[in-house]
N, C-alpha and C positions, 0 to 999 in steps of 0.2 A: 828119744834120749840119745845123746852122743856117747859112743863107746870109745872114742879116741882119748888118748891121755891128755889131760889138761894140767896146767900149772897148779900147784898146791897153793891155797890161800895162805896168807901170812899167819904164822902161829901153828900151823898143822904139821910142819916138818919135824918138830921136836917130839911129837906124839908117837912116832914110828918105833916099832919094836922089831928086833932081828928074828923073832919067832913067827912073825906074820908077814905076808905080802899085802901091799896096798894098791888100790886103784882109785884115783880121783876121777869123778865124773861131773859133767855140767849138765843140768836139766834146764832147758829153755823155759821161758815164762808161759808158753802155751800148754805145757804139761801140767795137768791138774794134780792136786795132792793125792787124790784117789788113784789116778793112773800111775803116778810115781810109786806110790805105796805098793800097788799090785805088781809092778815090774820088779821092784826091789825084793819083794817077797818071793817071786819066782826065782830070782838069782840066788837068794838065800837057800831055797829048797833044793835046787838042782845044781848050783855051782859051788855051794859051800861058802858063799860070801855072807858076811854080816855087816850091818851098818855100824860104822865107827863115828861118823860126824855128819851133820847137815848144817849148811849155812844158807839162809834165805836172804836174798838181796831185794832192795827196794823196787827194782824193775820186775820182780816176780820170778826171776831165775833162781836156781839153787845149785850149790856145789855140794856134792856128796862124796864122802870118803868111805869106800868099802874095804874090808879086810878079811883075810882068812889065814889059817895056819899054813905054814909052808909044809910041803910034802915032797916025797921023792919023785912023784909023778910030774911031768912037764906042766908048767903053769899055763892056763888059758885065761884070757880076759873075759869079763862078762859081755855077753852079746845083747846089749840093750838096744 
């Protein structure tokens, strides 16, 4: 999974809230649904991220938007 910032798909920009920080991810087509689910569950448990949106494309790739409440601590991106 790519942890670098990717461009938000159309329509996702308006969903953002000032109380949350967001990270868009792109999952390549070779990442299975089970593997993606497990990796995202690990991020949820240990990084405080929760799944906001998923978009599946015809080539098998996915765009995922993760969110978590903003805190006073410095933000770290998910290490997928």
